[in-house]
N, CA, C and O of each residue as an XYZ file, in Angstrom:
332
protein
N       0.935     -1.023      0.005
C       0.156      0.024     -0.060
C       1.011      1.226     -0.064
O       2.053      1.333      0.584
N       0.449      2.216     -0.918
C       1.443      3.505     -0.709
C       1.221      4.327      0.363
O       0.264      4.059      1.090
N       1.918      5.284      0.613
C       1.741      6.458      1.776
C       0.953      7.243      1.378
O       0.124      7.643      2.195
N       0.903      7.753      0.021
C      -0.125      8.572     -0.157
C      -0.601      8.347     -1.681
O       0.165      7.868     -2.518
N      -1.972      8.743     -1.987
C      -2.392      8.560     -3.135
C      -2.856      9.768     -3.815
O      -3.327     10.669     -3.120
N      -2.772      9.925     -5.286
C      -2.900     11.276     -5.662
C      -4.651     11.026     -6.285
O      -5.013     10.191     -7.115
N      -5.508     12.060     -5.554
C      -6.694     11.758     -6.316
C      -7.153     13.280     -6.755
O      -8.267     13.778     -6.594
N      -6.052     13.850     -7.322
C      -6.221     15.092     -8.027
C      -7.236     15.022     -9.343
O      -7.821     15.999     -9.810
N      -7.332     13.503     -9.900
C      -7.911     13.536    -11.240
C      -9.261     12.735    -10.912
O     -10.090     12.448    -11.776
N      -9.355     12.470     -9.800
C     -10.536     11.883     -9.363
C     -11.832     12.314     -9.612
O     -11.866     13.542     -9.545
N     -12.988     11.792     -9.888
C     -14.245     12.037     -9.946
C     -15.124     11.629     -8.734
O     -14.889     10.613     -8.079
N     -16.259     12.567     -8.445
C     -16.957     11.987     -7.531
C     -18.306     11.531     -8.314
O     -18.716     11.958     -9.393
N     -18.985     10.370     -7.318
C     -20.238      9.691     -7.975
C     -19.898      8.669     -8.365
O     -18.709      8.361     -8.282
N     -21.048      7.614     -9.043
C     -20.749      6.414     -9.299
C     -19.685      6.146    -10.227
O     -19.308      7.044    -10.979
N     -19.091      4.852    -10.258
C     -18.135      4.658    -11.196
C     -18.788      4.484    -12.611
O     -18.161      5.032    -13.517
N     -19.835      3.876    -12.934
C     -20.604      4.006    -14.070
C     -21.971      4.614    -13.894
O     -22.867      4.240    -13.137
N     -21.962      5.490    -14.628
C     -23.300      6.323    -14.708
C     -24.216      6.081    -15.822
O     -23.823      6.331    -16.961
N     -25.701      5.504    -15.573
C     -26.490      5.087    -16.418
C     -27.211      6.799    -16.930
O     -27.645      7.731    -16.254
N     -27.068      6.608    -18.323
C     -27.633      7.989    -18.798
C     -29.185      7.781    -19.158
O     -30.071      8.614    -18.970
N     -29.352      6.330    -19.788
C     -30.691      6.074    -20.240
C     -31.822      6.003    -19.276
O     -32.950      6.357    -19.619
N     -31.517      5.481    -17.879
C     -32.496      5.120    -17.081
C     -32.115      5.728    -15.825
O     -30.989      6.155    -15.569
N     -33.416      5.746    -14.833
C     -33.437      6.157    -13.611
C     -33.893      5.486    -12.623
O     -35.087      5.193    -12.673
N     -33.129      5.067    -11.501
C     -34.006      3.968    -10.418
C     -34.788      4.776     -9.599
O     -34.344      5.721     -8.948
N     -36.289      4.309     -9.633
C     -37.469      4.575     -8.949
C     -37.889      3.574     -8.038
O     -37.531      2.406     -8.192
N     -38.630      3.938     -7.085
C     -39.301      3.401     -6.169
C     -40.789      3.640     -6.432
O     -41.226      4.791     -6.396
N     -41.630      2.534     -6.712
C     -43.125      2.641     -6.893
C     -43.746      1.457     -6.281
O     -43.155      0.380     -6.200
N     -44.873      1.649     -5.873
C     -45.976      0.610     -5.525
C     -46.814      0.113     -6.483
O     -47.623      0.861     -7.031
N     -46.729     -1.097     -6.773
C     -47.820     -1.721     -7.808
C     -48.727     -2.754     -7.112
O     -48.317     -3.409     -6.154
N     -49.851     -2.872     -7.570
C     -50.769     -3.962     -7.103
C     -50.260     -5.405     -7.148
O     -49.937     -5.753     -8.283
N     -50.108     -6.330     -6.192
C     -49.841     -7.234     -6.378
C     -49.983     -8.204     -7.552
O     -49.193     -9.015     -8.035
N     -51.411     -7.817     -7.901
C     -51.887     -8.670     -9.094
C     -50.938     -8.237    -10.275
O     -50.403     -9.007    -11.073
N     -50.841     -7.029    -10.245
C     -50.195     -6.604    -11.515
C     -48.494     -6.822    -11.811
O     -47.862     -6.698    -12.860
N     -48.107     -7.149    -10.614
C     -46.888     -7.213    -10.304
C     -46.371     -8.832    -10.828
O     -45.354     -9.185    -11.426
N     -47.385     -9.501    -10.387
C     -47.396    -11.006    -10.364
C     -47.577    -11.490    -12.038
O     -46.997    -12.440    -12.564
N     -48.413    -10.683    -12.601
C     -48.769    -10.892    -13.900
C     -47.740    -10.683    -15.099
O     -47.525    -11.344    -16.115
N     -47.181     -9.493    -14.584
C     -45.814     -9.367    -15.405
C     -44.664     -9.866    -15.144
O     -43.717     -9.707    -15.916
N     -44.567    -10.561    -13.991
C     -43.386    -11.562    -13.868
C     -43.542    -12.674    -14.697
O     -42.707    -13.197    -15.434
N     -44.980    -13.047    -14.445
C     -45.528    -14.262    -15.119
C     -45.147    -14.031    -16.557
O     -44.454    -14.898    -17.090
N     -45.529    -12.913    -17.294
C     -45.574    -12.611    -18.747
C     -44.032    -12.506    -18.976
O     -43.488    -13.047    -19.938
N     -43.456    -11.884    -18.174
C     -41.837    -11.894    -18.535
C     -41.158    -13.406    -18.431
O     -40.297    -13.782    -19.226
N     -41.632    -14.170    -17.407
C     -40.989    -15.649    -17.504
C     -41.027    -16.289    -18.740
O     -40.057    -16.781    -19.316
N     -42.670    -16.259    -19.293
C     -42.968    -16.790    -20.432
C     -42.235    -16.453    -21.600
O     -41.826    -17.348    -22.340
N     -41.996    -15.080    -21.878
C     -41.501    -14.714    -22.692
C     -39.846    -14.534    -22.891
O     -39.340    -14.269    -23.982
N     -39.109    -14.719    -21.685
C     -37.825    -14.875    -21.216
C     -37.123    -13.407    -21.299
O     -36.024    -13.107    -21.767
N     -38.008    -12.681    -20.759
C     -37.724    -11.069    -20.732
C     -37.717    -10.448    -19.142
O     -38.467    -11.107    -18.422
N     -37.181     -9.565    -18.587
C     -37.466     -9.199    -17.176
C     -38.630     -8.430    -17.344
O     -38.990     -7.822    -18.352
N     -39.122     -8.514    -16.363
C     -40.856     -7.981    -15.864
C     -40.648     -6.463    -15.894
O     -41.562     -5.759    -16.323
N     -39.496     -5.911    -15.463
C     -39.395     -4.495    -15.203
C     -39.409     -3.944    -16.807
O     -39.973     -2.877    -17.048
N     -38.767     -4.714    -17.884
C     -38.673     -4.199    -19.165
C     -39.931     -4.021    -19.736
O     -40.212     -3.028    -20.408
N     -40.884     -5.148    -19.445
C     -42.309     -5.075    -19.937
C     -43.103     -4.097    -19.385
O     -43.933     -3.573    -20.128
N     -43.012     -3.677    -18.034
C     -43.674     -2.401    -17.743
C     -43.149     -1.382    -18.359
O     -43.918     -0.527    -18.797
N     -42.014     -1.262    -18.501
C     -41.343     -0.012    -19.200
C     -42.084      0.173    -20.502
O     -42.727      1.132    -20.928
N     -41.798     -1.087    -21.049
C     -42.578     -0.871    -22.757
C     -43.990     -0.579    -22.740
O     -44.446      0.055    -23.692
N     -44.835     -0.981    -21.705
C     -46.085     -0.656    -21.815
C     -46.270      0.643    -21.536
O     -47.150      1.226    -22.170
N     -45.536      1.341    -20.591
C     -45.621      2.792    -20.073
C     -45.134      3.155    -21.454
O     -46.089      3.583    -22.103
N     -44.074      3.149    -22.118
C     -43.603      4.060    -23.456
C     -44.697      3.882    -24.334
O     -45.032      4.867    -24.993
N     -45.393      2.703    -24.492
C     -46.380      2.462    -25.661
C     -47.438      3.458    -25.126
O     -47.874      4.180    -26.023
N     -47.979      3.693    -23.871
C     -49.162      4.424    -23.680
C     -48.483      5.920    -23.795
O     -49.256      6.658    -24.407
N     -47.575      6.427    -23.493
C     -47.176      7.632    -23.463
C     -47.043      8.139    -25.144
O     -47.324      9.287    -25.488
N     -46.538      7.008    -26.163
C     -46.639      7.613    -27.296
C     -47.879      7.842    -27.895
O     -48.034      8.572    -28.874
N     -48.901      7.135    -27.234
C     -50.222      7.457    -27.919
C     -51.075      8.263    -26.958
O     -52.261      8.214    -27.287
N     -50.780      9.191    -25.573
C     -51.053      9.861    -24.728
C     -51.088     11.229    -25.093
O     -50.259     11.559    -25.942
N     -51.827     12.083    -24.669
C     -51.311     13.612    -24.653
C     -51.215     14.240    -23.444
O     -50.748     15.379    -23.437
N     -51.596     13.680    -22.315
C     -51.545     14.100    -21.065
C     -50.636     13.249    -20.343
O     -50.245     12.147    -20.729
N     -50.325     13.826    -19.271
C     -49.265     13.002    -18.308
C     -50.039     11.935    -17.854
O     -51.252     11.858    -18.050
N     -49.281     10.996    -17.170
C     -49.785      9.818    -16.741
C     -49.820      9.560    -15.207
O     -48.786      9.325    -14.582
N     -51.063      9.613    -14.618
C     -51.486      9.806    -13.234
C     -51.482      8.349    -12.654
O     -51.728      7.413    -13.415
N     -51.213      8.130    -11.339
C     -51.320      6.717    -11.023
C     -52.596      5.770    -11.160
O     -52.573      4.540    -11.118
N     -53.807      6.654    -11.348
C     -54.953      5.883    -11.499
C     -54.889      5.372    -12.805
O     -54.960      4.163    -13.023
N     -54.700      6.599    -14.093
C     -54.227      5.667    -15.217
C     -53.056      4.709    -15.227
O     -53.235      3.665    -15.854
N     -52.041      4.867    -14.716
C     -51.094      3.639    -14.899
C     -51.611      2.567    -14.318
O     -51.276      1.560    -14.942
N     -52.379      2.298    -13.262
C     -53.044      1.072    -12.928
C     -53.942      0.378    -14.218
O     -53.892     -0.799    -14.572
N     -54.825      1.538    -14.843
C     -55.555      0.965    -15.714
C     -55.030      0.438    -16.816
O     -55.561     -0.489    -17.428
N     -53.623      1.159    -17.244
C     -52.739      0.739    -18.465
C     -52.235     -0.831    -18.142
O     -52.377     -1.871    -18.785
N     -51.671     -0.581    -17.035
C     -50.970     -2.081    -16.499
C     -52.101     -3.319    -16.621
O     -51.861     -4.407    -17.145
N     -53.268     -2.959    -16.080
C     -54.266     -4.072    -16.287
C     -54.693     -4.204    -17.354
O     -54.871     -5.406    -17.556
N     -55.084     -3.359    -18.540
C     -55.100     -3.441    -19.863
C     -54.377     -4.509    -20.514
O     -54.849     -5.458    -21.140
N     -53.058     -4.202    -20.261
C     -51.709     -4.862    -20.752
C     -51.825     -6.375    -20.452
O     -51.550     -7.230    -21.294
N     -52.294     -6.683    -19.061
C     -52.238     -7.822    -18.547
C     -53.269     -8.596    -19.060
O     -53.042     -9.745    -19.437
N     -54.578     -8.012    -19.129
C     -55.749     -8.765    -19.675
C     -55.275     -9.086    -21.499
O     -55.630    -10.111    -22.082
N     -54.706     -8.337    -21.946
C     -54.559     -8.395    -23.664
C     -53.319     -9.592    -23.636
O     -53.163    -10.137    -24.728
N     -52.631     -9.958    -22.790
C     -51.532    -10.731    -22.521
C     -52.011    -12.305    -22.263
O     -51.457    -13.362    -22.566
N     -53.300    -12.021    -21.564
C     -54.270    -13.229    -21.062
C     -53.338    -14.521    -20.477
O     -53.889    -15.535    -20.049
């Protein structure tokens, strides 16, 4: 181990910064989450990716911001469609 280290060129923050995604905490109905997990397992994809895809699809069609009530409706519609 060195006596001193040179941190003059060091940068603060995470070593690898994600530019495309942000970590969020949100609450979903158990039924919604279970169905997306099952759908993800069946398709061999992550359930979070499927939720993200469903939200992006809705946003592309919507002209107003998504509120919690609308989000739940969208997720339920996606789950029913997946059957």
